[in-house]
C-alpha positions, 0 to 999 in steps of 0.5 A: 508077647504073652497074653495079658491075664486078668491081673494085667488087664486090671493094671492097664485099666487102672493106668498103672504101668508094668513090664511084660515078660516080652518087654523085660527080655527085649530090654535084656537083650538090649542091655546085652548089646543086641541092637536089633530086637524084633518082637513077634506080633502076637501070642502063640498058643504053644511050642508048635505055633511058635515054631511056625511063627519063627520059620515064617519070620525067618523066611520073610527075612531070608535068615539062613540059619538060627540058633534056638536056646531052650531049657534042657527039659524042653530042648528035645521036643523043641527040636522035633517041633522045629524039624516038622515045622521047617518043611520047605524053609530054607532056614537051618535050625540048631537047637541047644540046651541052655547051660543056665537053667535050674533044671538039672537033666543029670539030677532032675529026680533030687528035687521036687521041682525037678521031678514036676518038671520032668513029668510035665515035659515027658507028657508033652514029649510022649504026646508029641511022639504019639502024634507024629511018630516019624517026626 
């Protein structure tokens, strides 16, 4: 679940119901036929925290393998981070890029959003490589 910002906190204070992104995704998965959806206990600070939480969850439940679907702009870094976070975990992790992302890795430079996304993700990837050159 994501952290609630000032706007969401004000809605809660006023008693106005709203749907968080996590709740929306959970409902979507149920609508697609996924019977058992387990939402993590709290917000993560980023990809590294999410990876550790995911693998810990898998180890607790003795999950043998998982498929992680990520946006094509993010999948390379997700794969690196999960490989590092995996450590001694018995869970096999596969990362695949979504076909349904608005980001086109073959034509990212043709749109302003594509350029912005590529720059931001490249900065994060370069920082990850600098911090973990082998990983």
